[in-house]
N, C-alpha and C positions, 0 to 999 in steps of 0.2 A: 504494500500500500504506500502510495506517495503522499507526502505532506502538502504538496501544492498540486492542484488539479486544474484542468481546463475549465475556465469560467470563474475561477477565484479572483477576487480583487487583491492585488499585491502592491507593495511599495518597494522601490529600488533603494538599497541601503549603501551601495558603493559605486564608484565609477563616475563618468561624466553625466549620467542621468540620475544621480542621487536625489532622492526626495520626490521623484515623479511617481504617480499612481496610475494604475490601469488594470484592465482585466486580462487574464491569461487567454490568448487566442489559440496557441499551439503549444503542446507539451511534448518535447523531444526526449523521450525517456532514455533511449540508448545513449544519448550524448549529454544527459543531465542539463538540458537547456530549455528555456521557455521563451516564447515570443509574446510580447505584451502589446496590446493595442495602444498606439500613439506614443510609444517609448522606444528609444534607441533607433531613431530614424537615420538611415544612411543612404547615400546616393549610389546607385548601381548602374553601370553602363550595360545596356542590352543590345544584342545584335538584331538586325532586321530578320523577321520571320514571315511566314505566309500571311498571318493575320495581324501583324503588328509592325510598327515602324521602329527603326533604330533610334536610340536616344538615351538620355539620362533620366532615370526614374528614382523616386524616393520610396524606399521600402523599410519595413520594420525588421531589424536584425535580432537574432537570438541573444539572450543573456544567460549566464550560468545561474543555476538555481540557488547557489550560495550567496548571490548578490541581491536576492529578493526575499522579502518576508511577507507573510500573509497578513492582511488587514482583518482584524476581528469583526465579524458581522454583528456582534453584540454591542460593543462600545466604540468601534471605529479606531481603536489603537492597534499597535502591533501585537499579533498573537504569537505565543510560543506554542507550537503544535506538538502534540503527543498522540500516540496511538494506543488504544485500549480495546478490550472486548466488551460489548454491550450485553444486555440480558439475553439476547437471542444467540449469543456466541459468535457474532460477527464483529469484525474490526470496525472501529469508528475513530474519527479524528476528534480531539478535544483540545481546548485551550488550557495549558498548564497553569496559567495565572489565576483563572477563576473556576476551573473544573467543568465548564459548560461544553456541551457537544457542539461541534462546528457542523452545520448542515451541509448537505451535498450541494454544490453549485449547480445552477441551471445553465447547462452548456448548450446555448443555442439561441 
């Protein structure tokens, strides 16, 4: 189970985008990276294709998960995420600071 999932609201804690907030759009599990809406915008040079023109476009680049923290849906602060088993025996994420369960994000 991952502590940050697609659809979660996160805040960047280090790097040139420090302090920016956004929703996780893509979670690249095998590379431990996330793409966040409106954060880490870079310019990319693309070659001409059948359906597109060549040029320079701005895209969202991936950030390492260690550089982002989950924003608590309860109080809006930074959440320290832990994993525990609930009454049904399934894993759930919870905020270690206040012990409350973090609900599943609406990815979509």
